PyMOL commands that place a pseudoatom at each C-alpha (Angstrom):
pseudoatom trace, name=CA, resn=MET, resi=1, chain=A, elem=C, hetatm=0, pos=[-12.384, -13.089, 65.254]
pseudoatom trace, name=CA, resn=GLU, resi=2, chain=A, elem=C, hetatm=0, pos=[-9.106, -12.209, 66.902]
pseudoatom trace, name=CA, resn=GLU, resi=3, chain=A, elem=C, hetatm=0, pos=[-8.366, -8.488, 67.164]
pseudoatom trace, name=CA, resn=ILE, resi=4, chain=A, elem=C, hetatm=0, pos=[-5.008, -7.445, 65.732]
pseudoatom trace, name=CA, resn=LYS, resi=5, chain=A, elem=C, hetatm=0, pos=[-3.378, -4.313, 67.125]
pseudoatom trace, name=CA, resn=VAL, resi=6, chain=A, elem=C, hetatm=0, pos=[-1.077, -2.361, 64.842]
pseudoatom trace, name=CA, resn=ILE, resi=7, chain=A, elem=C, hetatm=0, pos=[1.733, -0.404, 66.462]
pseudoatom trace, name=CA, resn=PHE, resi=8, chain=A, elem=C, hetatm=0, pos=[3.541, 2.224, 64.414]
pseudoatom trace, name=CA, resn=ARG, resi=9, chain=A, elem=C, hetatm=0, pos=[7.253, 2.697, 64.959]
pseudoatom trace, name=CA, resn=ARG, resi=10, chain=A, elem=C, hetatm=0, pos=[8.298, 6.278, 65.638]
pseudoatom trace, name=CA, resn=ASN, resi=11, chain=A, elem=C, hetatm=0, pos=[10.125, 6.604, 62.309]
pseudoatom trace, name=CA, resn=VAL, resi=12, chain=A, elem=C, hetatm=0, pos=[7.014, 5.467, 60.401]
pseudoatom trace, name=CA, resn=SER, resi=13, chain=A, elem=C, hetatm=0, pos=[4.826, 8.009, 62.184]
pseudoatom trace, name=CA, resn=ASP, resi=14, chain=A, elem=C, hetatm=0, pos=[7.436, 10.718, 61.607]
pseudoatom trace, name=CA, resn=TYR, resi=15, chain=A, elem=C, hetatm=0, pos=[7.630, 9.807, 57.916]
pseudoatom trace, name=CA, resn=LEU, resi=16, chain=A, elem=C, hetatm=0, pos=[3.866, 9.933, 57.448]
pseudoatom trace, name=CA, resn=ASP, resi=17, chain=A, elem=C, hetatm=0, pos=[3.606, 13.215, 59.354]
pseudoatom trace, name=CA, resn=GLU, resi=18, chain=A, elem=C, hetatm=0, pos=[6.348, 14.710, 57.180]
pseudoatom trace, name=CA, resn=LEU, resi=19, chain=A, elem=C, hetatm=0, pos=[4.527, 13.409, 54.106]
pseudoatom trace, name=CA, resn=ILE, resi=20, chain=A, elem=C, hetatm=0, pos=[1.714, 15.892, 54.815]
pseudoatom trace, name=CA, resn=PHE, resi=21, chain=A, elem=C, hetatm=0, pos=[4.111, 18.805, 54.350]
pseudoatom trace, name=CA, resn=VAL, resi=22, chain=A, elem=C, hetatm=0, pos=[5.832, 17.263, 51.327]
pseudoatom trace, name=CA, resn=LEU, resi=23, chain=A, elem=C, hetatm=0, pos=[2.528, 16.686, 49.542]
pseudoatom trace, name=CA, resn=TYR, resi=24, chain=A, elem=C, hetatm=0, pos=[1.360, 20.215, 50.275]
pseudoatom trace, name=CA, resn=GLU, resi=25, chain=A, elem=C, hetatm=0, pos=[4.652, 21.964, 49.455]
pseudoatom trace, name=CA, resn=ASN, resi=26, chain=A, elem=C, hetatm=0, pos=[4.999, 20.088, 46.154]
pseudoatom trace, name=CA, resn=GLU, resi=27, chain=A, elem=C, hetatm=0, pos=[1.425, 21.084, 45.313]
pseudoatom trace, name=CA, resn=TYR, resi=28, chain=A, elem=C, hetatm=0, pos=[-0.026, 17.588, 45.154]
pseudoatom trace, name=CA, resn=PHE, resi=29, chain=A, elem=C, hetatm=0, pos=[-2.809, 19.090, 47.271]
pseudoatom trace, name=CA, resn=GLY, resi=30, chain=A, elem=C, hetatm=0, pos=[-3.991, 22.694, 47.258]
pseudoatom trace, name=CA, resn=PHE, resi=31, chain=A, elem=C, hetatm=0, pos=[-4.863, 22.678, 50.958]
pseudoatom trace, name=CA, resn=LYS, resi=32, chain=A, elem=C, hetatm=0, pos=[-2.888, 21.331, 53.881]
pseudoatom trace, name=CA, resn=GLU, resi=33, chain=A, elem=C, hetatm=0, pos=[-6.120, 19.829, 55.273]
pseudoatom trace, name=CA, resn=SER, resi=34, chain=A, elem=C, hetatm=0, pos=[-6.499, 17.742, 52.099]
pseudoatom trace, name=CA, resn=ALA, resi=35, chain=A, elem=C, hetatm=0, pos=[-2.969, 16.387, 52.556]
pseudoatom trace, name=CA, resn=LYS, resi=36, chain=A, elem=C, hetatm=0, pos=[-3.795, 15.547, 56.200]
pseudoatom trace, name=CA, resn=ASP, resi=37, chain=A, elem=C, hetatm=0, pos=[-6.929, 13.680, 55.094]
pseudoatom trace, name=CA, resn=TYR, resi=38, chain=A, elem=C, hetatm=0, pos=[-4.907, 11.706, 52.546]
pseudoatom trace, name=CA, resn=VAL, resi=39, chain=A, elem=C, hetatm=0, pos=[-2.290, 10.679, 55.108]
pseudoatom trace, name=CA, resn=GLN, resi=40, chain=A, elem=C, hetatm=0, pos=[-5.061, 9.766, 57.565]
pseudoatom trace, name=CA, resn=LYS, resi=41, chain=A, elem=C, hetatm=0, pos=[-6.435, 7.394, 54.926]
pseudoatom trace, name=CA, resn=ILE, resi=42, chain=A, elem=C, hetatm=0, pos=[-2.994, 5.761, 54.775]
pseudoatom trace, name=CA, resn=TYR, resi=43, chain=A, elem=C, hetatm=0, pos=[-2.997, 5.355, 58.573]
pseudoatom trace, name=CA, resn=ASP, resi=44, chain=A, elem=C, hetatm=0, pos=[-6.521, 3.901, 58.440]
pseudoatom trace, name=CA, resn=PHE, resi=45, chain=A, elem=C, hetatm=0, pos=[-5.594, 1.438, 55.695]
pseudoatom trace, name=CA, resn=ILE, resi=46, chain=A, elem=C, hetatm=0, pos=[-2.538, 0.233, 57.593]
pseudoatom trace, name=CA, resn=GLU, resi=47, chain=A, elem=C, hetatm=0, pos=[-4.431, -0.093, 60.867]
pseudoatom trace, name=CA, resn=TYR, resi=48, chain=A, elem=C, hetatm=0, pos=[-7.685, -1.651, 59.669]
pseudoatom trace, name=CA, resn=ASN, resi=49, chain=A, elem=C, hetatm=0, pos=[-7.126, -3.268, 56.274]
pseudoatom trace, name=CA, resn=LEU, resi=50, chain=A, elem=C, hetatm=0, pos=[-3.516, -4.416, 56.217]
pseudoatom trace, name=CA, resn=PRO, resi=51, chain=A, elem=C, hetatm=0, pos=[-3.923, -7.065, 58.962]
pseudoatom trace, name=CA, resn=ILE, resi=52, chain=A, elem=C, hetatm=0, pos=[-6.777, -8.709, 57.021]
pseudoatom trace, name=CA, resn=PHE, resi=53, chain=A, elem=C, hetatm=0, pos=[-5.280, -8.175, 53.564]
pseudoatom trace, name=CA, resn=PRO, resi=54, chain=A, elem=C, hetatm=0, pos=[-4.996, -11.557, 51.823]
pseudoatom trace, name=CA, resn=ALA, resi=55, chain=A, elem=C, hetatm=0, pos=[-1.464, -12.939, 51.803]
pseudoatom trace, name=CA, resn=LYS, resi=56, chain=A, elem=C, hetatm=0, pos=[0.057, -13.880, 48.465]
pseudoatom trace, name=CA, resn=GLN, resi=57, chain=A, elem=C, hetatm=0, pos=[2.589, -16.574, 47.706]
pseudoatom trace, name=CA, resn=THR, resi=58, chain=A, elem=C, hetatm=0, pos=[5.882, -15.181, 46.401]
pseudoatom trace, name=CA, resn=PRO, resi=59, chain=A, elem=C, hetatm=0, pos=[6.555, -16.316, 42.829]
pseudoatom trace, name=CA, resn=GLU, resi=60, chain=A, elem=C, hetatm=0, pos=[9.401, -18.813, 42.618]
pseudoatom trace, name=CA, resn=LYS, resi=61, chain=A, elem=C, hetatm=0, pos=[11.446, -16.456, 40.402]
pseudoatom trace, name=CA, resn=LEU, resi=62, chain=A, elem=C, hetatm=0, pos=[11.426, -13.862, 43.182]
pseudoatom trace, name=CA, resn=SER, resi=63, chain=A, elem=C, hetatm=0, pos=[11.793, -16.177, 46.189]
pseudoatom trace, name=CA, resn=SER, resi=64, chain=A, elem=C, hetatm=0, pos=[15.484, -15.297, 46.492]
pseudoatom trace, name=CA, resn=LEU, resi=65, chain=A, elem=C, hetatm=0, pos=[14.361, -11.765, 47.487]
pseudoatom trace, name=CA, resn=GLY, resi=66, chain=A, elem=C, hetatm=0, pos=[12.175, -12.974, 50.378]
pseudoatom trace, name=CA, resn=SER, resi=67, chain=A, elem=C, hetatm=0, pos=[8.721, -14.341, 51.011]
for i in range(1, 67): cmd.bond("trace and resi %d" % i, "trace and resi %d" % (i + 1))
show_as sticks, trace
zoom trace
């Protein structure tokens, strides 16, 4: 199986890093470490699962918005 490498743009990494503070400050998580773990799970999903996630065909009604 071909290995797929995911590269994060700087603005995506900055957004996800800022998300840690937003989640903690808005009390979605009681500990900053819990918010870090949550964001790490997002990174892991993007890196390992997204490339193998099954593609779906865009419904014809929505095809004007993109594929």
